[in-house]
C-alpha positions as CSV (number, residue, x, y, z in Angstrom):
1,M,38.1,130.7,146.1
2,R,38.5,128.8,149.3
3,S,40.7,130.0,152.2
4,L,43.5,127.7,153.3
5,H,41.8,127.4,156.7
6,E,38.8,125.8,155.0
7,F,40.7,122.7,153.9
8,A,40.6,119.6,156.1
9,D,44.4,119.3,155.7
10,A,45.0,123.0,156.5
11,H,47.7,122.0,158.9
12,L,49.8,120.8,155.8
13,R,49.0,123.9,153.8
14,I,49.7,126.7,156.3
15,F,53.3,126.7,157.4
16,D,56.3,129.0,157.7
17,R,58.0,129.3,154.3
18,P,61.5,130.6,154.6
19,K,62.3,133.3,152.1
20,P,65.1,132.5,149.6
21,G,68.4,134.1,150.4
22,D,70.3,136.7,148.3
23,Q,72.6,134.0,146.8
24,V,70.1,131.7,145.1
25,R,71.9,129.5,142.6
26,D,70.2,126.1,142.6
27,I,66.5,126.0,141.9
28,Y,64.3,122.8,141.8
29,L,60.9,122.7,140.2
30,I,58.3,120.1,141.1
31,G,56.2,119.4,138.1
32,I,58.7,120.9,135.7
33,C,57.2,119.6,132.5
34,G,54.0,121.5,132.7
35,T,53.5,124.2,130.2
36,G,54.0,127.1,132.7
37,M,56.6,125.3,134.8
38,G,58.7,124.4,131.8
39,A,58.6,127.9,130.6
40,L,59.6,129.2,134.0
41,A,62.5,126.6,134.1
42,G,63.7,127.9,130.7
43,L,63.5,131.6,131.9
44,L,65.5,130.7,135.0
45,R,68.1,128.7,133.1
46,R,68.6,131.5,130.6
47,A,69.0,134.0,133.5
48,G,72.0,131.9,134.7
49,Y,70.5,129.7,137.5
50,R,71.2,126.0,137.9
51,V,67.9,124.4,137.3
52,S,66.5,120.9,137.8
53,G,63.3,119.3,138.6
54,S,60.9,116.3,138.3
55,D,57.7,115.2,136.7
56,S,55.7,112.1,136.0
57,G,55.5,110.9,132.5
58,V,58.2,113.0,131.0
59,Y,57.8,113.2,127.2
60,P,58.6,115.5,124.2
61,P,58.3,118.3,123.3
62,M,58.9,119.7,126.8
63,S,61.4,117.0,127.8
64,T,63.6,117.6,124.8
65,H,63.4,121.4,125.2
66,L,64.6,121.2,128.8
67,A,67.3,118.7,127.9
68,A,68.6,121.0,125.2
69,M,69.0,123.7,127.8
70,G,71.0,121.4,130.1
71,I,68.2,121.1,132.7
72,K,68.2,117.7,134.5
73,V,64.7,116.2,134.8
74,H,63.8,113.2,137.0
75,D,61.1,111.1,135.3
76,S,59.4,110.3,138.6
77,F,58.6,111.9,142.0
78,D,60.8,110.9,144.9
79,A,61.5,112.7,148.2
80,D,65.2,111.7,147.9
81,H,65.4,114.0,144.8
82,L,65.6,116.9,147.3
83,A,68.8,115.5,148.9
84,C,70.5,118.0,146.6
85,N,69.3,120.7,149.1
86,P,68.4,123.4,146.5
87,D,68.3,127.0,147.4
88,L,64.7,127.3,146.3
89,V,61.9,124.9,145.5
90,I,59.1,126.0,143.1
91,V,56.0,123.9,143.6
92,G,53.6,123.4,140.7
93,N,49.9,123.8,141.4
94,A,49.2,120.1,140.6
95,C,51.0,119.1,143.8
96,T,49.0,118.2,146.8
97,P,50.2,118.6,150.4
98,T,51.0,114.9,150.5
99,H,53.0,114.9,147.3
100,P,56.3,113.1,148.3
101,E,58.5,115.9,147.2
102,A,56.3,118.7,148.5
103,A,56.1,117.0,151.8
104,R,59.9,116.6,152.0
105,A,60.4,120.3,151.1
106,R,58.2,121.2,154.1
107,E,60.1,118.9,156.4
108,L,63.5,120.3,155.3
109,R,62.2,123.8,155.7
110,L,63.4,124.6,152.2
111,P,62.4,128.0,150.7
112,Q,59.4,127.6,148.4
113,F,57.5,129.6,145.9
114,S,54.5,129.1,143.7
115,L,55.1,129.7,140.0
116,P,53.7,133.2,139.9
117,E,55.6,134.2,143.1
118,A,58.9,133.0,141.4
119,L,58.0,134.9,138.2
120,N,57.4,138.1,140.1
121,H,60.5,137.7,142.3
122,F,63.0,137.0,139.6
123,F,61.7,138.9,136.5
124,L,59.1,141.6,137.1
125,S,61.0,144.1,139.4
126,G,61.4,147.4,137.6
127,K,59.4,146.4,134.6
128,C,56.3,147.9,133.1
129,R,53.9,145.0,133.6
130,L,51.3,144.3,130.8
131,V,49.0,141.5,132.1
132,V,46.3,139.8,129.9
133,A,43.6,138.2,131.8
134,G,40.2,136.7,130.9
135,T,38.3,133.4,130.5
136,H,38.8,133.3,126.8
137,G,41.3,134.7,124.4
138,K,44.1,135.6,126.8
139,T,46.8,133.4,125.2
140,T,46.2,134.7,121.7
141,T,46.0,138.3,122.9
142,T,49.2,137.9,124.9
143,G,50.9,136.5,121.9
144,L,49.6,139.3,119.7
145,L,50.9,141.9,122.1
146,V,54.3,140.3,122.2
147,H,54.5,140.1,118.4
148,L,53.4,143.8,118.0
149,F,56.2,145.0,120.4
150,Q,58.8,142.7,118.7
151,Q,57.9,143.8,115.2
152,A,58.2,147.4,116.3
153,G,61.7,146.8,117.4
154,H,61.1,146.4,121.1
155,V,62.6,143.5,123.1
156,P,59.9,142.8,125.8
157,G,60.1,140.1,128.4
158,Y,57.2,137.8,128.1
159,F,55.5,134.7,129.6
160,V,52.7,133.2,127.5
161,G,50.6,130.0,128.0
162,G,51.2,128.8,124.5
163,L,53.6,129.0,121.6
164,M,53.4,131.6,118.8
165,Q,53.6,130.2,115.3
166,G,57.2,130.5,114.1
167,C,58.6,130.8,117.6
168,D,60.4,128.0,119.5
169,R,59.6,129.2,123.1
170,S,56.8,130.9,125.0
171,Y,59.0,133.1,127.3
172,D,61.9,135.5,127.3
173,A,63.4,137.8,129.9
174,G,63.8,140.6,127.4
175,T,65.9,143.7,127.6
176,G,63.2,146.3,127.2
177,R,61.2,148.0,129.9
178,H,58.0,145.9,129.3
179,F,57.2,142.5,130.5
180,I,54.1,140.9,128.9
181,I,52.3,138.2,130.9
182,E,49.3,136.0,130.4
183,G,47.4,136.2,133.7
184,D,45.8,133.0,134.7
185,E,42.9,133.0,137.2
186,Y,43.7,129.4,138.3
187,D,45.1,129.0,141.9
188,S,48.9,129.2,142.4
189,A,49.9,126.3,144.7
190,Y,48.6,124.0,147.5
191,F,49.9,126.6,150.0
192,D,49.0,129.6,147.8
193,K,45.4,129.6,146.8
194,Q,45.4,133.1,145.3
195,P,44.7,133.3,141.5
196,K,48.1,133.5,139.7
197,F,47.3,136.9,138.3
198,M,47.1,138.4,141.8
199,H,50.9,138.2,142.0
200,Y,51.7,140.3,139.0
201,R,50.6,143.8,140.1
202,P,49.9,145.1,136.5
203,N,50.6,148.6,135.3
204,V,48.4,147.9,132.4
205,A,45.9,145.1,132.3
206,I,43.5,143.6,129.7
207,I,40.3,141.7,130.7
208,T,39.1,139.9,127.6
209,S,36.1,138.2,129.0
210,M,34.5,136.7,132.2
211,E,32.4,133.5,132.1
212,F,32.2,130.9,134.8
213,D,35.0,128.4,134.5
214,H,37.3,126.3,136.7
215,A,34.4,124.8,138.6
216,D,36.9,122.7,140.4
217,I,38.2,125.7,142.4
218,Y,35.5,128.3,142.2
219,A,32.2,127.5,143.9
220,S,30.0,130.0,141.9
221,W,29.9,132.7,139.3
222,D,29.9,135.3,141.9
223,E,33.2,133.9,143.4
224,Y,34.8,133.7,140.0
225,Q,33.8,137.3,139.2
226,R,35.2,138.5,142.5
227,S,38.6,137.2,141.6
228,F,38.7,139.5,138.5
229,Q,37.4,142.4,140.5
230,A,40.2,142.0,143.0
231,F,42.7,141.8,140.1
232,A,41.3,145.0,138.6
233,R,41.8,146.8,141.9
234,Q,45.6,146.1,141.6
235,V,45.9,147.9,138.2
236,D,47.7,151.3,138.7
237,G,47.9,152.6,135.1
238,L,45.2,151.5,132.7
239,L,42.5,148.8,132.7
240,V,41.4,147.7,129.2
241,V,38.1,145.8,129.1
242,C,36.1,144.2,126.3
243,R,32.8,146.0,126.4
244,D,31.1,143.4,124.2
245,V,31.2,140.7,127.0
246,V,32.1,142.6,130.2
247,D,30.3,145.4,131.9
248,P,33.1,147.8,132.8
249,S,30.9,149.2,135.7
250,C,31.5,146.1,137.6
251,F,35.1,147.1,138.4
252,D,36.2,149.6,141.0
253,S,39.7,149.8,139.7
254,P,41.7,152.9,140.8
255,A,43.0,153.0,137.2
256,P,41.1,154.6,134.3
257,I,39.2,152.1,132.1
258,L,39.5,152.0,128.3
259,T,37.0,149.7,126.5
260,Y,37.3,147.9,123.2
261,G,35.0,145.8,121.1
262,L,32.5,145.9,118.3
263,D,29.9,147.5,120.6
264,A,29.3,151.1,119.4
265,R,30.1,152.5,122.8
266,A,33.6,151.0,122.9
267,D,36.6,153.4,122.9
268,V,38.6,151.2,120.5
269,T,36.6,149.5,117.9
270,A,36.6,148.3,114.2
271,A,34.7,149.8,111.4
272,D,34.0,148.4,107.9
273,V,34.8,144.8,109.0
274,R,35.4,142.6,106.0
275,P,36.1,138.9,106.6
276,G,37.9,136.9,104.0
277,R,39.8,133.7,103.3
278,D,43.0,135.6,104.1
279,G,41.8,136.8,107.5
280,T,39.9,140.0,108.5
281,H,40.2,143.5,107.0
282,F,38.9,146.5,109.0
283,R,39.4,150.1,110.0
284,L,40.8,150.7,113.5
285,V,38.9,153.4,115.4
286,H,40.4,154.9,118.5
287,C,38.2,157.2,120.7
288,G,36.1,158.2,117.7
289,R,39.0,158.8,115.3
290,K,39.5,156.5,112.3
291,L,43.3,155.7,112.3
292,G,43.4,153.6,109.1
293,E,43.1,150.2,107.4
294,M,44.2,147.0,109.2
295,H,44.5,143.4,108.0
296,L,44.5,140.7,110.7
297,S,45.8,137.4,109.3
298,M,43.3,135.4,111.4
299,S,39.6,134.8,111.0
300,G,36.7,135.0,113.5
301,R,35.0,137.7,115.6
302,Y,36.9,136.6,118.7
303,N,40.3,137.0,117.0
304,L,39.2,140.5,115.9
305,L,38.4,141.3,119.5
306,N,41.8,140.0,120.6
307,A,43.5,142.2,118.0
308,L,41.6,145.3,119.2
309,A,42.7,144.6,122.8
310,A,46.3,144.3,121.7
311,A,46.1,147.4,119.5
312,A,44.6,149.4,122.4
313,V,47.5,148.6,124.7
314,A,50.1,149.1,122.0
315,L,48.8,152.5,121.2
316,R,48.9,153.4,124.9
317,E,52.5,152.3,125.2
318,G,53.6,154.4,122.3
319,L,53.6,152.1,119.2
320,A,52.7,153.9,116.0
321,F,49.6,153.0,114.0
322,E,51.8,151.8,111.1
323,E,53.8,149.5,113.5
324,I,50.6,148.0,114.8
325,A,49.2,147.5,111.2
326,A,52.4,145.8,110.1
327,G,52.4,143.5,113.2
328,L,48.8,142.4,112.8
329,T,49.4,141.4,109.2
330,T,52.4,139.3,110.0
331,F,51.1,137.6,113.1
332,Q,50.7,133.9,112.2
333,G,48.6,133.0,115.3
334,M,49.3,130.6,118.2
335,K,50.0,126.9,117.9
336,R,47.1,124.7,118.9
337,R,44.7,127.6,118.1
338,Q,43.1,126.7,114.7
339,E,46.4,125.2,113.7
340,V,46.4,123.3,110.5
341,L,48.4,120.1,111.0
342,G,48.1,118.6,107.6
343,C,45.9,117.6,104.6
344,V,46.0,114.0,103.4
345,G,43.7,112.7,100.7
346,D,41.9,116.1,100.9
347,V,41.0,115.5,104.5
348,L,42.1,118.6,106.5
349,V,43.2,118.0,110.1
350,V,43.1,121.0,112.4
351,D,44.1,121.3,116.1
352,D,42.7,123.6,118.7
353,F,43.1,124.0,122.5
354,A,39.3,124.7,123.1
355,H,37.8,123.1,126.2
356,H,35.3,125.5,127.7
357,P,31.9,125.2,126.0
358,T,32.0,128.8,124.7
359,A,35.4,128.3,123.3
360,V,34.3,125.0,121.6
361,R,31.3,126.9,120.0
362,A,33.4,129.8,118.8
363,T,36.1,127.5,117.4
364,L,33.5,125.5,115.4
365,Q,32.0,128.8,114.1
366,V,35.4,130.1,112.9
367,A,36.3,126.8,111.3
368,S,33.0,126.8,109.4
369,E,33.7,130.4,108.2
370,R,37.2,129.7,107.3
371,W,36.5,126.4,105.4
372,P,32.8,126.8,104.3
373,D,33.0,124.2,101.7
374,R,34.2,121.4,104.0
375,R,32.1,119.0,106.0
376,L,33.0,119.5,109.7
377,L,33.7,116.5,112.0
378,A,34.3,117.8,115.5
379,V,36.4,115.7,118.0
380,F,36.5,116.7,121.6
381,E,38.3,115.6,124.8
382,P,36.9,117.0,128.0
383,R,40.2,116.7,129.9
384,S,40.6,119.7,132.3
385,N,39.3,119.5,135.8
386,S,36.7,122.0,135.0
387,S,35.5,120.7,131.6
388,R,34.6,117.3,133.2
389,R,32.1,118.8,135.5
390,K,28.3,118.2,135.4
391,V,27.6,121.9,135.4
392,F,28.7,122.2,131.8
393,E,26.8,119.2,130.3
394,A,24.0,121.3,128.8
395,A,26.3,124.0,127.6
396,Y,28.4,121.5,125.7
397,G,25.2,120.2,124.1
398,G,24.8,123.6,122.4
399,A,28.4,124.0,121.4
400,F,28.6,121.6,118.5
401,Q,26.0,123.1,116.2
402,G,27.5,123.4,112.7
403,A,29.3,120.1,112.9
404,A,28.1,117.2,110.8
405,C,29.1,114.9,113.7
406,A,30.7,115.1,117.1
407,Y,33.1,112.5,118.5
408,L,33.5,112.7,122.2
409,S,36.0,111.1,124.5
410,S,34.6,109.8,127.7
411,P,36.3,111.7,130.6
412,P,38.4,109.6,133.1
413,F,37.3,109.7,136.7
414,R,40.3,110.8,138.7
415,H,41.2,110.4,142.4
416,N,40.2,114.0,143.2
417,D,36.9,113.9,141.4
418,D,33.5,114.2,143.2
419,L,31.1,111.7,141.6
420,S,28.1,113.9,142.3
421,Q,29.7,116.7,140.3
422,F,31.2,114.5,137.5
423,M,30.1,114.9,133.9
424,D,27.8,112.2,132.5
425,I,29.1,112.0,128.9
426,S,25.9,110.3,127.8
427,E,24.0,113.4,128.9
428,V,26.2,115.6,126.7
429,V,25.7,113.3,123.8
430,R,21.9,113.5,124.3
431,H,22.0,117.3,124.4
432,I,24.0,117.4,121.2
433,R,21.6,115.1,119.4
434,A,18.6,117.0,120.6
435,L,19.9,120.0,118.7
436,G,20.2,118.1,115.5
437,T,23.9,117.0,115.4
438,Q,25.0,113.4,115.2
439,A,27.1,112.6,118.3
440,E,28.8,109.6,119.9
441,A,31.0,109.0,122.9
442,Y,34.0,106.7,122.9
443,T,36.0,105.2,125.8
444,T,39.4,105.1,124.0
445,T,41.4,107.1,121.6
446,D,41.7,104.0,119.4
447,A,37.9,103.8,119.1
448,I,37.7,107.5,118.1
449,L,40.4,107.0,115.5
450,A,38.6,103.9,114.0
451,A,35.4,105.9,113.8
452,L,37.0,108.8,112.1
453,L,38.7,106.6,109.6
454,A,35.4,104.9,108.8
455,E,33.6,108.2,108.2
456,A,36.1,110.7,106.8
457,A,36.0,111.4,103.1
458,P,37.8,113.8,100.7
459,G,36.7,117.4,101.4
460,D,36.2,116.8,105.1
461,L,37.6,119.0,107.9
462,I,38.5,117.1,111.1
463,L,38.7,119.5,114.0
464,I,40.4,118.0,117.1
465,M,39.8,120.0,120.4
466,S,41.8,119.2,123.5
467,N,44.0,120.9,126.1
468,G,46.3,117.8,126.1
469,G,48.0,115.3,123.9
470,F,44.8,113.3,123.3
471,G,46.7,110.0,123.1
472,G,48.6,111.2,120.0
473,L,45.3,111.2,118.0
474,H,46.5,114.1,115.8
475,G,49.5,112.4,114.4
476,R,48.0,108.9,114.4
477,L,45.1,110.2,112.3
478,L,47.3,111.9,109.7
479,D,49.4,108.7,109.4
480,A,46.4,106.5,109.1
481,L,44.7,108.6,106.4
482,S,47.4,107.5,103.8
483,P,49.8,104.6,103.7
484,T,52.5,107.1,102.7
485,P,51.3,110.3,104.4
486,I,52.6,113.6,103.2
487,R,51.9,116.2,105.8
488,Q,51.2,119.5,104.2
489,V,49.5,122.7,105.3
490,A,46.3,123.7,103.4
């Protein structure tokens, strides 16, 4: 990850940031409607702070969630918004140094934090910090861990990058001694280029996986891997690592390492694994001892690995086997992870957050296992800064095997994109077709919708993968499949 001194505009990124005083009351968030920033705003408001902020293109559900909490949100960015002279400004990592509000905050010498700095400052002091990191699976694993603790009668604080099914928010300050955090390796702010997870100083940490990602901020696999190695060196209690995908010997953490996975050498593993339509049945094995029968209400190998990670930490923190077994059975999963949105005219519509090539491949595999009798139509929007990079063209080509047809959205070229590194969507289509799957790219959501409606037939599964709203495609598709749609879960 680049040092601040390497940027051409380093003089705007390196400046004295006054520390917030002891009497912070008014807090302003720039980019308040982002998933993480909105969750932080909610945490701060519930903790009694006066919270306001701004964003561009404010829309539900985050806008309505913030409004319900009495948080004022400006639907634009304007330097004059900071005339309120807040005690602290929290700057989202989408802000550039020339962002009007970020620039005004510098000019006024207002105290400023990045999101992870604020989370650490206000909520982590005195807590046992359980941090879940990894390229894949960290959101579900974090949600699983929160659910296990809650079902066992604990009241942990938590901060998750997604919503658990049956829960209306992704955060809580908690009253127990644990705080459970999803640790993101993306950078923190334009003035704070550390990965977010470097601010959390975990007592116990999970590393679910490591695979090159975020090509917009990491120059190479070695640089990406070094960020996780630095994170591991901060752990002072226990480091939990998935042996199936990560070599534990690459870490020189001062903490002991516990491994999990389906690899026979793992400390925590699953025996007698039996996939079924109701999820996955298995026996939990801890350090060679079979603890008993488990039922995970989710399908797929990667969800089983997530469950093993959560079980390993829960056991370490004193939860009983019976409490863990009960929690795994009742966990409904995360929204936007294999989430069934509806079934109209026997066409099943499923939403998933997958955007990395490996996540797309795994998501298609699980969908095929869960609904083996349905023809799979895969829809994908390469939307994140990293997913639109040329480096992933060939990998996406191999990610859609198992689908009858792939419908791809042409990625938009943004102001901060490098044309030489930008994805050629026609190359992705070529790679997919070369491996035997029909594929087509479309320049608009309307065109994708029309193509889906022309092709979809009763018995089909339409799997929509995006880490954004995708132009409302999900709801529009369900509405268009029937003149009087009845949205039902199948």
